[in-house]
C-alpha angles and dihedrals in degrees: 000000000000116000118204094347111210096013131110092258095044115147139164118227134188114230109234098185140356132202114201093188094058092028091230134128136199122225135147111252122195097190137054118247131197123236107280096037111158120243116202116188110218097242132103125288091029110229121200124231122192123199112258098026099099092254091287112170120240103190111211122219102244134160117264115259087227107048092189095064134059 
């Protein structure tokens, strides 16, 4: 997952465990992040998760990585 992509405290973390019931994940962070830091799973398309929104997905409109397909 990318944390605060494009910001001074940007970092990539590997998710070690996830709990869908409690909507939490475990990862090792090496930097401090303020409340409201963005969490972007490294999947396509890239959803944005904001701290405090119960991990609700907000799918961004982005160009396809393969412009020749739908």
